N, CA, C and O atoms as CSV, one atom per row, in Angstrom:
chain,resi,resn,atom,element,x,y,z
A,1,UNK,N,N,-11.291,1.491,64.377
A,1,UNK,CA,C,-11.695,1.238,63.009
A,1,UNK,C,C,-11.267,2.372,62.077
A,1,UNK,O,O,-10.771,2.124,60.978
A,2,UNK,N,N,-11.463,3.619,62.520
A,2,UNK,CA,C,-11.056,4.765,61.713
A,2,UNK,C,C,-9.551,4.750,61.483
A,2,UNK,O,O,-9.073,5.080,60.398
A,3,UNK,N,N,-8.807,4.359,62.526
A,3,UNK,CA,C,-7.347,4.319,62.420
A,3,UNK,C,C,-6.926,3.281,61.371
A,3,UNK,O,O,-6.016,3.530,60.580
A,4,UNK,N,N,-7.585,2.127,61.368
A,4,UNK,CA,C,-7.263,1.094,60.374
A,4,UNK,C,C,-7.578,1.593,58.959
A,4,UNK,O,O,-6.821,1.344,58.021
A,5,UNK,N,N,-8.679,2.283,58.824
A,5,UNK,CA,C,-9.070,2.836,57.528
A,5,UNK,C,C,-8.057,3.872,57.047
A,5,UNK,O,O,-7.722,3.918,55.864
A,6,UNK,N,N,-7.571,4.706,57.973
A,6,UNK,CA,C,-6.539,5.693,57.630
A,6,UNK,C,C,-5.258,5.000,57.166
A,6,UNK,O,O,-4.645,5.411,56.181
A,7,UNK,N,N,-4.860,3.952,57.877
A,7,UNK,CA,C,-3.652,3.205,57.494
A,7,UNK,C,C,-3.834,2.560,56.118
A,7,UNK,O,O,-2.919,2.572,55.295
A,8,UNK,N,N,-4.993,2.011,55.882
A,8,UNK,CA,C,-5.265,1.393,54.591
A,8,UNK,C,C,-5.201,2.420,53.468
A,8,UNK,O,O,-4.631,2.152,52.410
A,9,UNK,N,N,-5.787,3.604,53.696
A,9,UNK,CA,C,-5.722,4.678,52.696
A,9,UNK,C,C,-4.286,5.110,52.447
A,9,UNK,O,O,-3.891,5.339,51.304
A,10,UNK,N,N,-3.512,5.221,53.507
A,10,UNK,CA,C,-2.108,5.613,53.363
A,10,UNK,C,C,-1.333,4.576,52.567
A,10,UNK,O,O,-0.523,4.927,51.709
A,11,UNK,N,N,-1.575,3.306,52.845
A,11,UNK,CA,C,-0.891,2.240,52.108
A,11,UNK,C,C,-1.297,2.228,50.642
A,11,UNK,O,O,-0.453,2.051,49.764
A,12,UNK,N,N,-2.583,2.415,50.376
A,12,UNK,CA,C,-3.047,2.439,48.993
A,12,UNK,C,C,-2.498,3.643,48.240
A,12,UNK,O,O,-2.196,3.546,47.051
A,13,UNK,N,N,-2.366,4.767,48.916
A,13,UNK,CA,C,-1.807,5.959,48.278
A,13,UNK,C,C,-0.331,5.753,47.939
A,13,UNK,O,O,0.164,6.284,46.945
A,14,UNK,N,N,0.355,4.992,48.758
A,14,UNK,CA,C,1.784,4.746,48.529
A,14,UNK,C,C,2.014,3.646,47.507
A,14,UNK,O,O,3.112,3.551,46.960
A,15,UNK,N,N,1.034,2.826,47.234
A,15,UNK,CA,C,1.202,1.688,46.323
A,15,UNK,C,C,1.706,2.087,44.945
A,15,UNK,O,O,2.595,1.416,44.421
A,16,UNK,N,N,1.175,3.165,44.318
A,16,UNK,CA,C,1.720,3.537,43.003
A,16,UNK,C,C,3.211,3.851,43.053
A,16,UNK,O,O,3.935,3.563,42.100
A,17,UNK,N,N,3.675,4.435,44.146
A,17,UNK,CA,C,5.106,4.716,44.264
A,17,UNK,C,C,5.896,3.427,44.299
A,17,UNK,O,O,6.973,3.354,43.707
A,18,UNK,N,N,5.391,2.404,44.977
A,18,UNK,CA,C,6.080,1.120,44.999
A,18,UNK,C,C,6.113,0.501,43.616
A,18,UNK,O,O,7.100,-0.127,43.234
A,19,UNK,N,N,5.034,0.676,42.863
A,19,UNK,CA,C,4.961,0.080,41.537
A,19,UNK,C,C,5.986,0.706,40.588
A,19,UNK,O,O,6.505,0.030,39.699
A,20,UNK,N,N,6.275,1.984,40.774
A,20,UNK,CA,C,7.219,2.685,39.904
A,20,UNK,C,C,8.659,2.319,40.249
A,20,UNK,O,O,9.530,2.297,39.380
A,21,UNK,N,N,8.896,2.035,41.512
A,21,UNK,CA,C,10.251,1.690,41.943
A,21,UNK,C,C,10.694,0.415,41.238
A,21,UNK,O,O,9.900,-0.508,41.054
A,22,UNK,N,N,11.931,0.367,40.853
A,22,UNK,CA,C,12.479,-0.863,40.312
A,22,UNK,C,C,13.815,-1.122,40.982
A,22,UNK,O,O,14.397,-0.234,41.605
A,23,UNK,N,N,14.279,-2.318,40.849
A,23,UNK,CA,C,15.520,-2.712,41.496
A,23,UNK,C,C,16.714,-2.053,40.810
A,23,UNK,O,O,16.725,-1.868,39.593
A,24,UNK,N,N,17.707,-1.705,41.606
A,24,UNK,CA,C,18.915,-1.101,41.041
A,24,UNK,C,C,19.541,-2.024,40.005
A,24,UNK,O,O,20.066,-1.563,38.991
A,25,UNK,N,N,19.487,-3.315,40.257
A,25,UNK,CA,C,20.058,-4.275,39.306
A,25,UNK,C,C,19.364,-4.177,37.951
A,25,UNK,O,O,20.004,-4.331,36.911
A,26,UNK,N,N,18.052,-3.920,37.963
A,26,UNK,CA,C,17.322,-3.755,36.704
A,26,UNK,C,C,17.764,-2.488,35.985
A,26,UNK,O,O,17.908,-2.487,34.762
A,27,UNK,N,N,17.981,-1.408,36.734
A,27,UNK,CA,C,18.434,-0.151,36.128
A,27,UNK,C,C,19.849,-0.306,35.588
A,27,UNK,O,O,20.164,0.209,34.515
A,28,UNK,N,N,20.702,-1.010,36.322
A,28,UNK,CA,C,22.082,-1.238,35.858
A,28,UNK,C,C,22.068,-2.036,34.554
A,28,UNK,O,O,22.770,-1.692,33.603
A,29,UNK,N,N,21.277,-3.087,34.514
A,29,UNK,CA,C,21.195,-3.910,33.301
A,29,UNK,C,C,20.680,-3.088,32.125
A,29,UNK,O,O,21.198,-3.195,31.014
A,30,UNK,N,N,19.664,-2.270,32.368
A,30,UNK,CA,C,19.100,-1.441,31.299
A,30,UNK,C,C,20.097,-0.384,30.846
A,30,UNK,O,O,20.197,-0.101,29.653
A,31,UNK,N,N,20.838,0.204,31.789
A,31,UNK,CA,C,21.848,1.211,31.439
A,31,UNK,C,C,22.972,0.579,30.622
A,31,UNK,O,O,23.457,1.182,29.665
A,32,UNK,N,N,23.384,-0.616,30.991
A,32,UNK,CA,C,24.419,-1.316,30.215
A,32,UNK,C,C,23.924,-1.582,28.790
A,32,UNK,O,O,24.659,-1.407,27.819
A,33,UNK,N,N,22.677,-2.004,28.691
A,33,UNK,CA,C,22.093,-2.257,27.370
A,33,UNK,C,C,22.096,-0.973,26.542
A,33,UNK,O,O,22.469,-0.990,25.369
A,34,UNK,N,N,21.684,0.131,27.146
A,34,UNK,CA,C,21.665,1.410,26.444
A,34,UNK,C,C,23.071,1.790,25.979
A,34,UNK,O,O,23.261,2.179,24.827
A,35,UNK,N,N,24.054,1.680,26.872
A,35,UNK,CA,C,25.427,2.068,26.519
A,35,UNK,C,C,26.006,1.190,25.405
A,35,UNK,O,O,26.807,1.659,24.596
A,36,UNK,N,N,25.601,-0.077,25.364
A,36,UNK,CA,C,26.053,-0.948,24.268
A,36,UNK,C,C,25.498,-0.454,22.934
A,36,UNK,O,O,26.182,-0.496,21.911
A,37,UNK,N,N,24.268,0.007,22.958
A,37,UNK,CA,C,23.633,0.484,21.726
A,37,UNK,C,C,24.128,1.881,21.367
A,37,UNK,O,O,24.406,2.165,20.201
A,38,UNK,N,N,24.238,2.759,22.377
A,38,UNK,CA,C,24.619,4.154,22.129
A,38,UNK,C,C,26.084,4.297,21.733
A,38,UNK,O,O,26.435,5.262,21.054
A,39,UNK,N,N,26.943,3.375,22.131
A,39,UNK,CA,C,28.365,3.396,21.779
A,39,UNK,C,C,29.003,4.759,22.043
A,39,UNK,O,O,29.301,5.516,21.119
A,40,UNK,N,N,29.200,5.044,23.311
A,40,UNK,CA,C,29.743,6.339,23.706
A,40,UNK,C,C,31.082,6.635,23.030
A,40,UNK,O,O,31.357,7.786,22.687
A,41,UNK,N,N,31.907,5.627,22.836
A,41,UNK,CA,C,33.188,5.841,22.174
A,41,UNK,C,C,33.026,6.389,20.767
A,41,UNK,O,O,33.755,7.292,20.356
A,42,UNK,N,N,32.062,5.839,20.026
A,42,UNK,CA,C,31.807,6.324,18.663
A,42,UNK,C,C,31.207,7.726,18.702
A,42,UNK,O,O,31.583,8.588,17.907
A,43,UNK,N,N,30.288,7.950,19.614
A,43,UNK,CA,C,29.677,9.269,19.765
A,43,UNK,C,C,30.743,10.316,20.071
A,43,UNK,O,O,30.747,11.399,19.485
A,44,UNK,N,N,31.636,9.988,20.984
A,44,UNK,CA,C,32.712,10.897,21.362
A,44,UNK,C,C,33.652,11.145,20.178
A,44,UNK,O,O,34.041,12.284,19.917
A,45,UNK,N,N,34.007,10.090,19.476
A,45,UNK,CA,C,34.900,10.248,18.326
A,45,UNK,C,C,34.244,11.095,17.240
A,45,UNK,O,O,34.897,11.947,16.636
A,46,UNK,N,N,32.967,10.866,16.994
A,46,UNK,CA,C,32.246,11.679,16.002
A,46,UNK,C,C,32.269,13.154,16.391
A,46,UNK,O,O,32.475,14.022,15.543
A,47,UNK,N,N,32.056,13.435,17.683
A,47,UNK,CA,C,32.069,14.824,18.158
A,47,UNK,C,C,33.458,15.433,17.988
A,47,UNK,O,O,33.590,16.592,17.596
A,48,UNK,N,N,34.489,14.647,18.285
A,48,UNK,CA,C,35.852,15.156,18.156
A,48,UNK,C,C,36.206,15.432,16.694
A,48,UNK,O,O,36.872,16.423,16.393
A,49,UNK,N,N,35.768,14.573,15.798
A,49,UNK,CA,C,36.011,14.786,14.366
A,49,UNK,C,C,35.335,16.075,13.917
A,49,UNK,O,O,35.920,16.851,13.162
A,50,UNK,N,N,34.114,16.307,14.372
A,50,UNK,CA,C,33.415,17.543,14.008
A,50,UNK,C,C,34.103,18.762,14.615
A,50,UNK,O,O,34.216,19.799,13.961
A,51,UNK,N,N,34.564,18.645,15.863
A,51,UNK,CA,C,35.281,19.762,16.499
A,51,UNK,C,C,36.578,20.045,15.744
A,51,UNK,O,O,36.961,21.206,15.596
A,52,UNK,N,N,37.253,19.013,15.268
A,52,UNK,CA,C,38.506,19.195,14.534
A,52,UNK,C,C,38.292,19.999,13.263
A,52,UNK,O,O,39.203,20.690,12.807
A,53,UNK,N,N,37.117,19.920,12.694
A,53,UNK,CA,C,36.818,20.671,11.469
A,53,UNK,C,C,36.846,22.177,11.689
A,53,UNK,O,O,36.934,22.946,10.732
A,54,UNK,N,N,36.771,22.601,12.955
A,54,UNK,CA,C,36.840,24.032,13.265
A,54,UNK,C,C,38.283,24.533,13.306
A,54,UNK,O,O,38.523,25.740,13.342
A,55,UNK,N,N,39.236,23.610,13.301
A,55,UNK,CA,C,40.657,23.972,13.341
A,55,UNK,C,C,41.202,24.115,11.929
A,55,UNK,O,O,40.558,23.743,10.948
A,56,UNK,N,N,42.397,24.660,11.859
A,56,UNK,CA,C,43.087,24.722,10.581
A,56,UNK,C,C,43.375,23.287,10.121
A,56,UNK,O,O,43.652,22.422,10.952
A,57,UNK,N,N,43.314,23.027,8.826
A,57,UNK,CA,C,43.522,21.657,8.329
A,57,UNK,C,C,44.807,21.005,8.845
A,57,UNK,O,O,44.826,19.809,9.135
A,58,UNK,N,N,45.861,21.779,8.958
A,58,UNK,CA,C,47.132,21.193,9.409
A,58,UNK,C,C,47.143,20.856,10.902
A,58,UNK,O,O,48.043,20.152,11.361
A,59,UNK,N,N,46.178,21.335,11.654
A,59,UNK,CA,C,46.110,21.066,13.095
A,59,UNK,C,C,45.181,19.899,13.436
A,59,UNK,O,O,45.216,19.393,14.558
A,60,UNK,N,N,44.370,19.478,12.505
A,60,UNK,CA,C,43.309,18.511,12.787
A,60,UNK,C,C,43.815,17.152,13.241
A,60,UNK,O,O,43.353,16.630,14.256
A,61,UNK,N,N,44.742,16.581,12.520
A,61,UNK,CA,C,45.212,15.230,12.856
A,61,UNK,C,C,45.883,15.198,14.228
A,61,UNK,O,O,45.696,14.254,14.995
A,62,UNK,N,N,46.662,16.232,14.529
A,62,UNK,CA,C,47.313,16.289,15.843
A,62,UNK,C,C,46.265,16.401,16.955
A,62,UNK,O,O,46.378,15.746,17.992
A,63,UNK,N,N,45.256,17.227,16.731
A,63,UNK,CA,C,44.169,17.375,17.696
A,63,UNK,C,C,43.479,16.037,17.924
A,63,UNK,O,O,43.281,15.618,19.064
A,64,UNK,N,N,43.113,15.366,16.827
A,64,UNK,CA,C,42.411,14.092,16.944
A,64,UNK,C,C,43.271,13.033,17.629
A,64,UNK,O,O,42.780,12.280,18.470
A,65,UNK,N,N,44.543,12.976,17.271
A,65,UNK,CA,C,45.432,12.005,17.899
A,65,UNK,C,C,45.522,12.259,19.400
A,65,UNK,O,O,45.461,11.326,20.202
A,66,UNK,N,N,45.668,13.521,19.768
A,66,UNK,CA,C,45.745,13.869,21.192
A,66,UNK,C,C,44.452,13.509,21.919
A,66,UNK,O,O,44.494,12.896,22.985
A,67,UNK,N,N,43.304,13.883,21.355
A,67,UNK,CA,C,42.019,13.619,21.998
A,67,UNK,C,C,41.771,12.119,22.132
A,67,UNK,O,O,41.310,11.653,23.174
A,68,UNK,N,N,42.076,11.367,21.084
A,68,UNK,CA,C,41.849,9.914,21.118
A,68,UNK,C,C,42.753,9.225,22.130
A,68,UNK,O,O,42.391,8.200,22.706
A,69,UNK,N,N,43.925,9.796,22.338
A,69,UNK,CA,C,44.866,9.216,23.299
A,69,UNK,C,C,44.551,9.649,24.730
A,69,UNK,O,O,44.766,8.882,25.669
A,70,UNK,N,N,44.051,10.852,24.901
A,70,UNK,CA,C,43.926,11.449,26.231
A,70,UNK,C,C,42.548,11.287,26.864
A,70,UNK,O,O,42.451,11.017,28.061
A,71,UNK,N,N,41.485,11.445,26.087
A,71,UNK,CA,C,40.132,11.359,26.656
A,71,UNK,C,C,39.846,9.895,26.996
A,71,UNK,O,O,39.970,9.010,26.150
A,72,UNK,N,N,39.465,9.666,28.236
A,72,UNK,CA,C,39.222,8.308,28.732
A,72,UNK,C,C,37.732,7.973,28.612
A,72,UNK,O,O,36.919,8.381,29.441
A,73,UNK,N,N,37.402,7.233,27.577
A,73,UNK,CA,C,36.011,6.871,27.318
A,73,UNK,C,C,35.429,6.112,28.504
A,73,UNK,O,O,34.266,6.305,28.859
A,74,UNK,N,N,36.236,5.250,29.115
A,74,UNK,CA,C,35.732,4.450,30.229
A,74,UNK,C,C,35.323,5.320,31.424
A,74,UNK,O,O,34.403,4.964,32.161
A,75,UNK,N,N,35.992,6.442,31.618
A,75,UNK,CA,C,35.616,7.371,32.698
A,75,UNK,C,C,34.261,8.004,32.389
A,75,UNK,O,O,33.408,8.124,33.267
A,76,UNK,N,N,34.075,8.403,31.142
A,76,UNK,CA,C,32.804,9.005,30.734
A,76,UNK,C,C,31.671,7.982,30.762
A,76,UNK,O,O,30.551,8.304,31.158
A,77,UNK,N,N,31.962,6.753,30.342
A,77,UNK,CA,C,30.941,5.706,30.389
A,77,UNK,C,C,30.532,5.414,31.831
A,77,UNK,O,O,29.351,5.207,32.107
A,78,UNK,N,N,31.490,5.394,32.748
A,78,UNK,CA,C,31.173,5.156,34.168
A,78,UNK,C,C,30.310,6.286,34.712
A,78,UNK,O,O,29.332,6.041,35.417
A,79,UNK,N,N,30.673,7.525,34.385
A,79,UNK,CA,C,29.869,8.673,34.837
A,79,UNK,C,C,28.456,8.590,34.260
A,79,UNK,O,O,27.482,8.845,34.969
A,80,UNK,N,N,28.339,8.237,32.987
A,80,UNK,CA,C,27.030,8.100,32.353
A,80,UNK,C,C,26.237,6.979,33.010
A,80,UNK,O,O,25.051,7.136,33.298
A,81,UNK,N,N,26.888,5.857,33.242
A,81,UNK,CA,C,26.226,4.708,33.877
A,81,UNK,C,C,25.707,5.087,35.262
A,81,UNK,O,O,24.545,4.836,35.583
A,82,UNK,N,N,26.556,5.683,36.072
A,82,UNK,CA,C,26.156,6.073,37.427
A,82,UNK,C,C,24.976,7.039,37.398
A,82,UNK,O,O,24.037,6.902,38.181
A,83,UNK,N,N,25.026,8.001,36.507
A,83,UNK,CA,C,23.952,8.986,36.411
A,83,UNK,C,C,22.660,8.349,35.907
A,83,UNK,O,O,21.591,8.606,36.462
A,84,UNK,N,N,22.741,7.531,34.878
A,84,UNK,CA,C,21.541,6.895,34.343
A,84,UNK,C,C,20.858,6.019,35.386
A,84,UNK,O,O,19.633,6.034,35.506
A,85,UNK,N,N,21.642,5.263,36.136
A,85,UNK,CA,C,21.081,4.387,37.170
A,85,UNK,C,C,20.397,5.211,38.255
A,85,UNK,O,O,19.380,4.796,38.810
A,86,UNK,N,N,20.954,6.371,38.550
A,86,UNK,CA,C,20.394,7.241,39.583
A,86,UNK,C,C,19.157,7.999,39.091
A,86,UNK,O,O,18.224,8.215,39.865
A,87,UNK,N,N,19.135,8.406,37.821
A,87,UNK,CA,C,18.108,9.309,37.314
A,87,UNK,C,C,16.920,8.582,36.675
A,87,UNK,O,O,15.770,8.949,36.917
A,88,UNK,N,N,17.186,7.571,35.873
A,88,UNK,CA,C,16.145,6.933,35.077
A,88,UNK,C,C,15.661,5.621,35.696
A,88,UNK,O,O,16.367,4.978,36.473
A,89,UNK,N,N,14.446,5.252,35.331
A,89,UNK,CA,C,13.945,3.927,35.702
A,89,UNK,C,C,14.437,2.926,34.656
A,89,UNK,O,O,14.881,3.307,33.573
A,90,UNK,N,N,14.349,1.652,34.997
A,90,UNK,CA,C,14.716,0.606,34.042
A,90,UNK,C,C,13.823,0.689,32.803
A,90,UNK,O,O,14.287,0.494,31.680
A,91,UNK,N,N,12.549,0.978,33.016
A,91,UNK,CA,C,11.615,1.089,31.891
A,91,UNK,C,C,12.032,2.215,30.934
A,91,UNK,O,O,11.997,2.042,29.716
A,92,UNK,N,N,12.423,3.358,31.488
A,92,UNK,CA,C,12.849,4.484,30.659
A,92,UNK,C,C,14.128,4.159,29.894
A,92,UNK,O,O,14.242,4.467,28.708
A,93,UNK,N,N,15.089,3.536,30.574
A,93,UNK,CA,C,16.341,3.168,29.915
A,93,UNK,C,C,16.108,2.151,28.803
A,93,UNK,O,O,16.702,2.242,27.729
A,94,UNK,N,N,15.240,1.189,29.072
A,94,UNK,CA,C,14.930,0.201,28.034
A,94,UNK,C,C,14.207,0.837,26.856
A,94,UNK,O,O,14.421,0.440,25.711
A,95,UNK,N,N,13.355,1.820,27.124
A,95,UNK,CA,C,12.678,2.529,26.034
A,95,UNK,C,C,13.691,3.285,25.177
A,95,UNK,O,O,13.587,3.294,23.950
A,96,UNK,N,N,14.671,3.917,25.823
A,96,UNK,CA,C,15.725,4.608,25.060
A,96,UNK,C,C,16.513,3.608,24.221
A,96,UNK,O,O,16.777,3.850,23.043
A,97,UNK,N,N,16.886,2.492,24.826
A,97,UNK,CA,C,17.633,1.466,24.093
A,97,UNK,C,C,16.801,0.922,22.935
A,97,UNK,O,O,17.315,0.698,21.840
A,98,UNK,N,N,15.507,0.712,23.191
A,98,UNK,CA,C,14.627,0.230,22.119
A,98,UNK,C,C,14.607,1.224,20.959
A,98,UNK,O,O,14.723,0.836,19.796
A,99,UNK,N,N,14.457,2.511,21.284
A,99,UNK,CA,C,14.415,3.532,20.235
A,99,UNK,C,C,15.721,3.565,19.443
A,99,UNK,O,O,15.700,3.571,18.213
A,100,UNK,N,N,16.851,3.586,20.141
A,100,UNK,CA,C,18.126,3.686,19.440
A,100,UNK,C,C,18.500,2.404,18.703
A,100,UNK,O,O,19.485,2.372,17.966
A,101,UNK,N,N,17.713,1.349,18.901
A,101,UNK,CA,C,17.906,0.107,18.143
A,101,UNK,C,C,17.172,0.146,16.803
A,101,UNK,O,O,17.457,-0.655,15.913
A,102,UNK,N,N,16.228,1.077,16.659
A,102,UNK,CA,C,15.451,1.160,15.420
A,102,UNK,C,C,16.256,1.883,14.344
A,102,UNK,O,O,17.223,2.576,14.659
A,103,UNK,N,N,15.873,1.731,13.089
A,103,UNK,CA,C,16.586,2.462,12.027
A,103,UNK,C,C,16.603,3.980,12.240
A,103,UNK,O,O,17.645,4.611,12.067
A,104,UNK,N,N,15.462,4.572,12.613
A,104,UNK,CA,C,15.438,6.019,12.819
A,104,UNK,C,C,16.265,6.394,14.061
A,104,UNK,O,O,16.928,7.431,14.074
A,105,UNK,N,N,16.226,5.568,15.081
A,105,UNK,CA,C,17.036,5.824,16.274
A,105,UNK,C,C,18.526,5.748,15.963
A,105,UNK,O,O,19.306,6.575,16.434
A,106,UNK,N,N,18.919,4.754,15.168
A,106,UNK,CA,C,20.325,4.632,14.758
A,106,UNK,C,C,20.744,5.839,13.937
A,106,UNK,O,O,21.854,6.348,14.094
A,107,UNK,N,N,19.861,6.296,13.067
A,107,UNK,CA,C,20.154,7.477,12.250
A,107,UNK,C,C,20.341,8.701,13.142
A,107,UNK,O,O,21.283,9.472,12.956
A,108,UNK,N,N,19.445,8.878,14.106
A,108,UNK,CA,C,19.547,10.015,15.025
A,108,UNK,C,C,20.827,9.927,15.842
A,108,UNK,O,O,21.516,10.931,16.026
A,109,UNK,N,N,21.147,8.747,16.329
A,109,UNK,CA,C,22.364,8.582,17.130
A,109,UNK,C,C,23.595,8.868,16.281
A,109,UNK,O,O,24.573,9.426,16.779
A,110,UNK,N,N,23.560,8.494,15.017
A,110,UNK,CA,C,24.684,8.759,14.125
A,110,UNK,C,C,24.935,10.242,13.910
A,110,UNK,O,O,26.042,10.639,13.546
A,111,UNK,N,N,23.919,11.058,14.133
A,111,UNK,CA,C,24.044,12.508,13.967
A,111,UNK,C,C,24.336,13.220,15.281
A,111,UNK,O,O,24.559,14.431,15.296
A,112,UNK,N,N,24.336,12.485,16.370
A,112,UNK,CA,C,24.465,13.120,17.673
A,112,UNK,C,C,25.833,13.762,17.871
A,112,UNK,O,O,25.932,14.807,18.515
A,113,UNK,N,N,26.883,13.162,17.334
A,113,UNK,CA,C,28.221,13.757,17.440
A,113,UNK,C,C,28.286,15.106,16.756
A,113,UNK,O,O,28.862,16.051,17.294
A,114,UNK,N,N,27.702,15.204,15.579
A,114,UNK,CA,C,27.639,16.470,14.845
A,114,UNK,C,C,26.844,17.496,15.650
A,114,UNK,O,O,27.245,18.653,15.771
A,115,UNK,N,N,25.718,17.057,16.194
A,115,UNK,CA,C,24.888,17.935,17.024
A,115,UNK,C,C,25.684,18.466,18.215
A,115,UNK,O,O,25.673,19.666,18.488
A,116,UNK,N,N,26.375,17.570,18.923
A,116,UNK,CA,C,27.160,17.986,20.092
A,116,UNK,C,C,28.265,18.965,19.686
A,116,UNK,O,O,28.505,19.955,20.378
A,117,UNK,N,N,28.925,18.691,18.581
A,117,UNK,CA,C,29.983,19.589,18.122
A,117,UNK,C,C,29.406,20.948,17.725
A,117,UNK,O,O,30.056,21.973,17.927
A,118,UNK,N,N,28.218,20.969,17.174
A,118,UNK,CA,C,27.571,22.227,16.796
A,118,UNK,C,C,27.198,23.058,18.029
A,118,UNK,O,O,27.396,24.273,18.048
A,119,UNK,N,N,26.669,22.410,19.034
A,119,UNK,CA,C,26.134,23.105,20.202
A,119,UNK,C,C,27.207,23.456,21.232
A,119,UNK,O,O,27.106,24.486,21.899
A,120,UNK,N,N,28.220,22.625,21.366
A,120,UNK,CA,C,29.205,22.806,22.440
A,120,UNK,C,C,29.897,24.170,22.429
A,120,UNK,O,O,30.062,24.750,23.502
A,121,UNK,N,N,30.307,24.711,21.297
A,121,UNK,CA,C,30.929,26.041,21.348
A,121,UNK,C,C,30.001,27.109,21.934
A,121,UNK,O,O,30.446,27.968,22.695
A,122,UNK,N,N,28.733,27.056,21.586
A,122,UNK,CA,C,27.781,28.033,22.126
A,122,UNK,C,C,27.606,27.837,23.633
A,122,UNK,O,O,27.534,28.811,24.382
A,123,UNK,N,N,27.538,26.590,24.072
A,123,UNK,CA,C,27.407,26.302,25.507
A,123,UNK,C,C,28.634,26.824,26.249
A,123,UNK,O,O,28.508,27.508,27.264
A,124,UNK,N,N,29.816,26.500,25.740
A,124,UNK,CA,C,31.049,26.951,26.395
A,124,UNK,C,C,31.132,28.475,26.419
A,124,UNK,O,O,31.491,29.060,27.441
A,125,UNK,N,N,30.807,29.115,25.313
A,125,UNK,CA,C,30.867,30.573,25.230
A,125,UNK,C,C,29.908,31.218,26.234
A,125,UNK,O,O,30.257,32.191,26.903
A,126,UNK,N,N,28.722,30.673,26.328
A,126,UNK,CA,C,27.731,31.233,27.247
A,126,UNK,C,C,28.151,31.042,28.706
A,126,UNK,O,O,27.939,31.930,29.531
A,127,UNK,N,N,28.737,29.904,29.024
A,127,UNK,CA,C,29.205,29.668,30.391
A,127,UNK,C,C,30.356,30.606,30.725
A,127,UNK,O,O,30.385,31.180,31.813
A,128,UNK,N,N,31.294,30.771,29.816
A,128,UNK,CA,C,32.408,31.694,30.039
A,128,UNK,C,C,31.880,33.114,30.222
A,128,UNK,O,O,32.316,33.827,31.126
A,129,UNK,N,N,30.937,33.530,29.363
A,129,UNK,CA,C,30.354,34.870,29.471
A,129,UNK,C,C,29.695,35.069,30.833
A,129,UNK,O,O,29.893,36.095,31.483
A,130,UNK,N,N,28.919,34.092,31.253
A,130,UNK,CA,C,28.234,34.196,32.543
A,130,UNK,C,C,29.236,34.246,33.700
A,130,UNK,O,O,29.047,34.995,34.658
A,131,UNK,N,N,30.283,33.460,33.606
A,131,UNK,CA,C,31.292,33.462,34.677
A,131,UNK,C,C,32.031,34.795,34.729
A,131,UNK,O,O,32.368,35.275,35.812
A,132,UNK,N,N,32.285,35.396,33.569
A,132,UNK,CA,C,32.963,36.691,33.536
A,132,UNK,C,C,32.101,37.794,34.135
A,132,UNK,O,O,32.626,38.777,34.657
A,133,UNK,N,N,30.813,37.644,34.064
A,133,UNK,CA,C,29.898,38.643,34.607
A,133,UNK,C,C,29.639,38.452,36.101
A,133,UNK,O,O,29.005,39.290,36.743
A,134,UNK,N,N,30.130,37.355,36.638
A,134,UNK,CA,C,29.900,37.059,38.042
A,134,UNK,C,C,30.655,38.051,38.920
A,134,UNK,O,O,31.842,38.288,38.695
A,135,UNK,N,N,29.991,38.636,39.916
A,135,UNK,CA,C,30.683,39.599,40.776
A,135,UNK,C,C,31.785,38.924,41.585
A,135,UNK,O,O,31.674,37.762,41.977
A,136,UNK,N,N,32.825,39.667,41.816
A,136,UNK,CA,C,33.952,39.173,42.606
A,136,UNK,C,C,33.516,39.098,44.068
A,136,UNK,O,O,33.125,40.113,44.645
A,137,UNK,N,N,33.578,37.894,44.685
A,137,UNK,CA,C,33.113,37.775,46.077
A,137,UNK,C,C,33.948,38.595,47.050
A,137,UNK,O,O,33.486,38.892,48.151
A,138,UNK,N,N,35.152,38.963,46.676
A,138,UNK,CA,C,35.992,39.771,47.570
A,138,UNK,C,C,35.488,41.206,47.657
A,138,UNK,O,O,35.832,41.928,48.594
A,139,UNK,N,N,34.666,41.630,46.676
A,139,UNK,CA,C,34.141,42.994,46.670
A,139,UNK,C,C,32.829,43.136,47.422
A,139,UNK,O,O,32.281,44.234,47.516
A,140,UNK,N,N,32.323,42.034,47.956
A,140,UNK,CA,C,31.059,42.083,48.718
A,140,UNK,C,C,31.370,42.375,50.188
A,140,UNK,O,O,32.199,41.707,50.807
A,141,UNK,N,N,30.706,43.358,50.718
A,141,UNK,CA,C,30.869,43.637,52.157
A,141,UNK,C,C,29.668,44.334,52.677
A,141,UNK,O,O,29.607,44.656,53.863
């Protein structure tokens, strides 16, 4: 009897975890919905336009033409899709899609390219700085 009670307690304790789990197909559908709303291609183009503003005026169009021709949006969308399906629940993805469907969400998403262009130089600079400070593994003995 005690053993049955222990099993029942274990099953009841695990039940909330089952409730949170959702089917991969649900996460894929929610991620696709999010990507349709988020429009990664537009987000990327907005970021590139903002990055081009850091160049000399005569270099901007060539930079943009090169980036638009070379950066593969479909590769980035696939990476985003794979990561979202792995990291988020369907409920979370649908909540993000719901938010970005609202007027304030659309406004925020419209500014995301500018935000990324503003932050990316600092991120890159900090990563380069940290890598330069990394000790040479050949000097360890």
